[in-house]
VOROPA-256602 format. One record per residue (C-alpha): residue number from 1; residue in one letter; x, y, z. Coordinates in steps of 0.1 Angstrom, whole numbers. Layout:
% VOROPA-256602
[NUM,'A',[X,Y,Z]]
...
//
This chain:
% VOROPA-256602
[1,'M',[1276,627,1214]]
[2,'A',[1304,646,1231]]
[3,'P',[1329,665,1209]]
[4,'P',[1364,651,1201]]
[5,'T',[1384,649,1232]]
[6,'E',[1416,664,1217]]
[7,'R',[1399,696,1207]]
[8,'W',[1390,702,1244]]
[9,'R',[1423,689,1258]]
[10,'D',[1441,716,1238]]
[11,'R',[1421,742,1257]]
[12,'F',[1438,730,1290]]
[13,'L',[1475,731,1300]]
[14,'L',[1477,695,1311]]
[15,'D',[1509,676,1302]]
[16,'A',[1504,657,1270]]
[17,'D',[1518,624,1284]]
[18,'L',[1495,625,1315]]
[19,'A',[1464,605,1319]]
[20,'F',[1448,630,1342]]
[21,'L',[1419,613,1359]]
[22,'N',[1418,635,1390]]
[23,'H',[1400,666,1381]]
[24,'G',[1381,663,1414]]
[25,'S',[1411,672,1436]]
[26,'F',[1422,706,1423]]
[27,'G',[1405,709,1390]]
[28,'A',[1422,720,1358]]
[29,'C',[1419,755,1345]]
[30,'P',[1413,762,1308]]
[31,'R',[1438,784,1291]]
[32,'E',[1415,814,1285]]
[33,'V',[1404,814,1321]]
[34,'L',[1440,813,1333]]
[35,'E',[1449,840,1308]]
[36,'R',[1421,862,1321]]
[37,'S',[1434,859,1357]]
[38,'I',[1469,869,1345]]
[39,'E',[1455,898,1326]]
[40,'L',[1437,909,1357]]
[41,'R',[1469,907,1377]]
[42,'R',[1485,931,1352]]
[43,'E',[1456,955,1356]]
[44,'V',[1460,954,1394]]
[45,'E',[1497,963,1391]]
[46,'R',[1492,991,1366]]
[47,'D',[1473,1011,1393]]
[48,'P',[1469,991,1425]]
[49,'V',[1451,1018,1444]]
[50,'D',[1425,1025,1417]]
[51,'F',[1419,987,1412]]
[52,'L',[1417,976,1448]]
[53,'A',[1403,1006,1465]]
[54,'G',[1382,1019,1436]]
[55,'R',[1371,993,1411]]
[56,'L',[1372,960,1431]]
[57,'E',[1339,965,1449]]
[58,'G',[1319,968,1416]]
[59,'L',[1339,939,1400]]
[60,'L',[1331,916,1429]]
[61,'D',[1294,926,1426]]
[62,'G',[1297,915,1390]]
[63,'V',[1310,881,1400]]
[64,'R',[1280,876,1423]]
[65,'H',[1256,886,1396]]
[66,'A',[1272,862,1371]]
[67,'L',[1274,833,1397]]
[68,'G',[1239,838,1412]]
[69,'P',[1219,826,1382]]
[70,'F',[1243,797,1376]]
[71,'V',[1237,783,1411]]
[72,'G',[1201,794,1415]]
[73,'A',[1207,821,1441]]
[74,'S',[1202,858,1447]]
[75,'P',[1236,876,1444]]
[76,'D',[1230,892,1478]]
[77,'D',[1230,857,1494]]
[78,'L',[1265,848,1482]]
[79,'A',[1297,855,1502]]
[80,'L',[1328,852,1480]]
[81,'V',[1356,833,1497]]
[82,'P',[1388,815,1486]]
[83,'N',[1374,779,1489]]
[84,'A',[1347,757,1504]]
[85,'T',[1369,750,1535]]
[86,'T',[1370,787,1543]]
[87,'A',[1332,788,1539]]
[88,'I',[1327,758,1562]]
[89,'N',[1350,774,1588]]
[90,'A',[1330,806,1587]]
[91,'V',[1298,787,1595]]
[92,'A',[1313,764,1621]]
[93,'R',[1331,791,1640]]
[94,'S',[1299,812,1640]]
[95,'L',[1280,785,1659]]
[96,'S',[1270,790,1695]]
[97,'L',[1279,756,1709]]
[98,'G',[1281,746,1746]]
[99,'P',[1290,716,1766]]
[100,'G',[1269,686,1757]]
[101,'D',[1258,699,1723]]
[102,'E',[1264,677,1693]]
[103,'V',[1273,683,1656]]
[104,'V',[1265,655,1631]]
[105,'A',[1286,648,1600]]
[106,'G',[1288,617,1578]]
[107,'D',[1319,595,1578]]
[108,'H',[1323,601,1540]]
[109,'E',[1330,638,1546]]
[110,'Y',[1361,656,1534]]
[111,'G',[1388,654,1560]]
[112,'A',[1393,692,1564]]
[113,'A',[1355,697,1570]]
[114,'A',[1354,670,1596]]
[115,'R',[1385,684,1613]]
[116,'T',[1369,719,1614]]
[117,'L',[1339,705,1632]]
[118,'D',[1361,685,1656]]
[119,'F',[1380,717,1664]]
[120,'V',[1349,738,1672]]
[121,'C',[1334,710,1692]]
[122,'R',[1365,704,1713]]
[123,'R',[1368,741,1720]]
[124,'A',[1332,743,1732]]
[125,'G',[1330,710,1750]]
[126,'A',[1306,697,1724]]
[127,'R',[1307,664,1705]]
[128,'L',[1312,655,1669]]
[129,'V',[1289,625,1660]]
[130,'R',[1296,606,1628]]
[131,'A',[1267,592,1607]]
[132,'R',[1280,558,1595]]
[133,'V',[1271,554,1559]]
[134,'P',[1278,518,1548]]
[135,'V',[1301,507,1520]]
[136,'P',[1290,493,1496]]
[137,'L',[1257,510,1494]]
[138,'R',[1225,495,1482]]
[139,'D',[1201,524,1481]]
[140,'R',[1196,561,1490]]
[141,'E',[1174,553,1520]]
[142,'Q',[1205,539,1537]]
[143,'V',[1221,573,1536]]
[144,'V',[1191,591,1550]]
[145,'E',[1187,565,1577]]
[146,'S',[1223,568,1587]]
[147,'Y',[1220,606,1593]]
[148,'R',[1186,601,1610]]
[149,'R',[1201,577,1636]]
[150,'A',[1229,602,1643]]
[151,'L',[1205,630,1652]]
[152,'G',[1196,637,1688]]
[153,'P',[1180,663,1711]]
[154,'R',[1213,682,1715]]
[155,'T',[1222,682,1677]]
[156,'R',[1230,718,1667]]
[157,'L',[1242,713,1631]]
[158,'L',[1241,687,1604]]
[159,'L',[1269,687,1578]]
[160,'A',[1265,666,1546]]
[161,'S',[1283,666,1513]]
[162,'H',[1265,671,1481]]
[163,'V',[1291,649,1464]]
[164,'T',[1313,630,1488]]
[165,'S',[1350,636,1484]]
[166,'P',[1365,601,1490]]
[167,'T',[1336,580,1476]]
[168,'A',[1322,603,1448]]
[169,'L',[1286,596,1458]]
[170,'V',[1259,621,1450]]
[171,'L',[1240,621,1482]]
[172,'P',[1202,627,1484]]
[173,'I',[1209,662,1496]]
[174,'A',[1173,675,1494]]
[175,'R',[1162,646,1516]]
[176,'L',[1189,654,1541]]
[177,'V',[1179,691,1542]]
[178,'E',[1143,680,1548]]
[179,'L',[1156,657,1575]]
[180,'G',[1174,685,1593]]
[181,'R',[1145,708,1590]]
[182,'G',[1121,682,1604]]
[183,'H',[1143,679,1635]]
[184,'G',[1148,716,1639]]
[185,'V',[1185,712,1630]]
[186,'P',[1202,737,1605]]
[187,'V',[1220,720,1576]]
[188,'L',[1254,730,1561]]
[189,'V',[1260,714,1527]]
[190,'D',[1296,708,1517]]
[191,'G',[1292,715,1480]]
[192,'A',[1329,715,1471]]
[193,'H',[1322,692,1442]]
[194,'G',[1287,705,1434]]
[195,'P',[1290,736,1411]]
[196,'G',[1296,726,1376]]
[197,'Q',[1292,689,1382]]
[198,'I',[1256,689,1395]]
[199,'P',[1228,713,1384]]
[200,'L',[1221,736,1413]]
[201,'D',[1191,756,1425]]
[202,'L',[1202,767,1459]]
[203,'D',[1171,788,1467]]
[204,'A',[1149,757,1460]]
[205,'L',[1172,734,1479]]
[206,'G',[1167,755,1511]]
[207,'A',[1198,745,1530]]
[208,'D',[1208,770,1557]]
[209,'W',[1243,772,1542]]
[210,'Y',[1259,758,1510]]
[211,'A',[1297,760,1506]]
[212,'G',[1310,757,1470]]
[213,'N',[1343,757,1452]]
[214,'G',[1351,774,1419]]
[215,'H',[1384,758,1412]]
[216,'K',[1370,722,1407]]
[217,'W',[1342,716,1383]]
[218,'L',[1335,753,1378]]
[219,'L',[1369,756,1361]]
[220,'A',[1380,788,1378]]
[221,'P',[1416,794,1390]]
[222,'K',[1426,782,1425]]
[223,'G',[1413,806,1451]]
[224,'A',[1377,810,1441]]
[225,'G',[1348,798,1462]]
[226,'F',[1315,809,1477]]
[227,'L',[1291,805,1506]]
[228,'H',[1254,807,1500]]
[229,'V',[1235,817,1532]]
[230,'C',[1198,817,1536]]
[231,'R',[1183,851,1547]]
[232,'D',[1175,842,1582]]
[233,'R',[1210,829,1589]]
[234,'Q',[1229,860,1576]]
[235,'A',[1226,881,1607]]
[236,'V',[1245,856,1629]]
[237,'L',[1272,847,1604]]
[238,'E',[1306,861,1613]]
[239,'P',[1336,866,1590]]
[240,'L',[1367,846,1597]]
[241,'V',[1387,878,1592]]
[242,'V',[1375,910,1607]]
[243,'S',[1384,939,1585]]
[244,'W',[1369,971,1571]]
[245,'G',[1335,953,1566]]
[246,'W',[1329,952,1604]]
[247,'P',[1304,963,1616]]
[248,'P',[1286,960,1583]]
[249,'E',[1263,990,1589]]
[250,'E',[1295,1011,1592]]
[251,'A',[1314,996,1563]]
[252,'P',[1329,1020,1538]]
[253,'G',[1316,1020,1502]]
[254,'D',[1281,1016,1488]]
[255,'P',[1257,1013,1518]]
[256,'S',[1232,995,1497]]
[257,'R',[1254,965,1492]]
[258,'G',[1244,933,1510]]
[259,'R',[1256,923,1544]]
[260,'L',[1276,893,1531]]
[261,'A',[1294,915,1505]]
[262,'R',[1304,940,1532]]
[263,'L',[1316,914,1556]]
[264,'F',[1335,891,1533]]
[265,'D',[1347,911,1502]]
[266,'W',[1377,927,1519]]
[267,'P',[1396,904,1543]]
[268,'G',[1426,925,1539]]
[269,'T',[1449,928,1509]]
[270,'T',[1447,896,1489]]
[271,'D',[1448,886,1452]]
[272,'P',[1412,888,1440]]
[273,'T',[1419,877,1404]]
[274,'A',[1408,841,1408]]
[275,'L',[1374,852,1419]]
[276,'L',[1372,879,1392]]
[277,'S',[1379,852,1366]]
[278,'V',[1348,832,1375]]
[279,'P',[1326,849,1348]]
[280,'V',[1351,837,1321]]
[281,'A',[1350,802,1336]]
[282,'L',[1312,803,1334]]
[283,'A',[1314,814,1298]]
[284,'F',[1337,784,1290]]
[285,'L',[1312,760,1306]]
[286,'E',[1284,776,1286]]
[287,'E',[1304,771,1254]]
[288,'A',[1312,735,1263]]
[289,'G',[1277,727,1275]]
[290,'L',[1272,713,1310]]
[291,'A',[1250,685,1298]]
[292,'R',[1277,676,1273]]
[293,'I',[1304,675,1299]]
[294,'R',[1283,652,1322]]
[295,'E',[1273,630,1293]]
[296,'H',[1309,625,1282]]
[297,'A',[1321,619,1318]]
[298,'R',[1294,594,1326]]
[299,'A',[1299,575,1293]]
[300,'L',[1336,571,1301]]
[301,'L',[1329,561,1337]]
[302,'E',[1303,535,1329]]
[303,'S',[1332,512,1318]]
[304,'V',[1357,519,1345]]
[305,'S',[1346,491,1369]]
[306,'S',[1346,464,1341]]
[307,'L',[1379,476,1328]]
[308,'T',[1396,476,1362]]
[309,'G',[1378,447,1378]]
[310,'L',[1372,468,1409]]
[311,'A',[1337,473,1423]]
[312,'P',[1322,508,1427]]
[313,'V',[1314,521,1462]]
[314,'G',[1277,527,1453]]
[315,'P',[1252,511,1430]]
[316,'A',[1262,512,1394]]
[317,'D',[1226,512,1381]]
[318,'G',[1215,547,1386]]
[319,'P',[1227,581,1374]]
[320,'E',[1214,597,1405]]
[321,'W',[1244,583,1424]]
[322,'Q',[1270,595,1400]]
[323,'G',[1283,628,1387]]
[324,'C',[1316,630,1369]]
[325,'M',[1335,608,1394]]
[326,'V',[1334,573,1406]]
[327,'S',[1352,556,1435]]
[328,'L',[1363,519,1433]]
[329,'V',[1371,497,1463]]
[330,'L',[1407,485,1464]]
[331,'P',[1417,450,1475]]
[332,'L',[1430,447,1510]]
[333,'D',[1465,440,1499]]
[334,'A',[1468,470,1476]]
[335,'P',[1501,488,1481]]
[336,'E',[1499,518,1504]]
[337,'D',[1517,540,1479]]
[338,'L',[1495,530,1450]]
[339,'G',[1488,566,1440]]
[340,'A',[1525,574,1438]]
[341,'R',[1532,543,1418]]
[342,'L',[1505,551,1393]]
[343,'R',[1518,586,1388]]
[344,'E',[1555,578,1388]]
[345,'R',[1556,546,1368]]
[346,'H',[1526,550,1345]]
[347,'R',[1519,588,1344]]
[348,'V',[1483,581,1355]]
[349,'V',[1468,604,1381]]
[350,'V',[1438,594,1403]]
[351,'A',[1429,602,1438]]
[352,'C',[1437,577,1466]]
[353,'P',[1421,591,1498]]
[354,'E',[1444,580,1527]]
[355,'F',[1419,588,1555]]
[356,'F',[1390,567,1542]]
[357,'R',[1384,530,1550]]
[358,'P',[1379,507,1531]]
[359,'R',[1406,520,1508]]
[360,'V',[1394,534,1474]]
[361,'I',[1406,551,1443]]
[362,'R',[1386,579,1429]]
[363,'V',[1385,584,1391]]
[364,'S',[1373,617,1376]]
[365,'A',[1364,624,1340]]
[366,'H',[1361,656,1320]]
[367,'L',[1359,667,1284]]
[368,'Y',[1397,663,1280]]
[369,'N',[1396,626,1290]]
[370,'S',[1394,598,1265]]
[371,'E',[1388,560,1267]]
[372,'E',[1426,556,1262]]
[373,'D',[1430,573,1296]]
[374,'L',[1409,546,1312]]
[375,'L',[1427,518,1294]]
[376,'R',[1460,532,1307]]
[377,'L',[1446,531,1342]]
[378,'A',[1434,496,1338]]
[379,'R',[1468,484,1325]]
[380,'A',[1486,502,1353]]
[381,'L',[1463,487,1380]]
[382,'R',[1468,452,1365]]
[383,'E',[1505,457,1368]]
[384,'E',[1504,471,1403]]
[385,'L',[1476,450,1418]]
[386,'G',[1480,417,1400]]
[387,'P',[1449,396,1394]]
[388,'A',[1428,420,1415]]
[389,'G',[1434,447,1389]]
[390,'R',[1425,427,1359]]
[391,'A',[1412,443,1327]]
//
């Protein structure tokens, strides 16, 4: 059984009166991880030249060596970036698209990812094709079939989320990678919600690219992310910011470092302390136990539909659909400002994706959440939605 919630809540800085059920948006950083990032900032300022021009290269290599085993990847196959959106941009803007080409993405994708693909397609005269994944879903084959129907002879990329942002569905990502491979189409996985929420073995998964966040379920400070790139795609990946790592064969520093490290580690002067705090976040997760976190979250979320009277987006009878989040379909007459009402009137925080239809609320759970948080949500929804939000 999961440990007492209060013991873990004290390890975070969340307001005591807040029912924080939205870890999925921006995460929540444990105290010791945040303190490590502050300590690192002080180290930078004590001797900026020594830290940034001298020690940083080795410290970032250390991050890759800590992160690699956690996500099942060789450290040399990881580019360190601020977030998954940056990683997706790097891939999308490295594509060689032309008029008439197509890029496929599901309609449950994160808005920033879809907008990135739309941008590169418009610039090249290509077309963004959306795989229409139905709501509610019955089975995983519907997901695969939706993407299969969207593929065509001019498809140059398939983007799919490991865990969908608006609907919190764990997609059959290995099946989608196989689908792309079978059609000769490279696959980019938006894994913003993957690391820390879903067990990862990126080498075994075999996606061409996997974009991950550190600030969500990995519990790192904001500004830590990564891009995993399979070996045969690394030569054509271009950095978003051209700096001292270009061209990589002429980059200063240790010439034995991998191409991705040389291209991405120095985008100019930035604050690297979020990335450098990742090993402490991994240590926190090891102490807490990833299996324990997932068990606790799923135990809480099992009751959220019955408590609120709202139906989940996907089937409720299979753990393969659910990580540490669930999305519930709102009634048609739910107020447009529901999220603001829940926060301001009830001090309950959930995600209410505005760009997705049908409208949903997404509920996240972590070790710091308790059953009382869900009861508060149910009471608040009953007040704001009336009979549709019954408990």
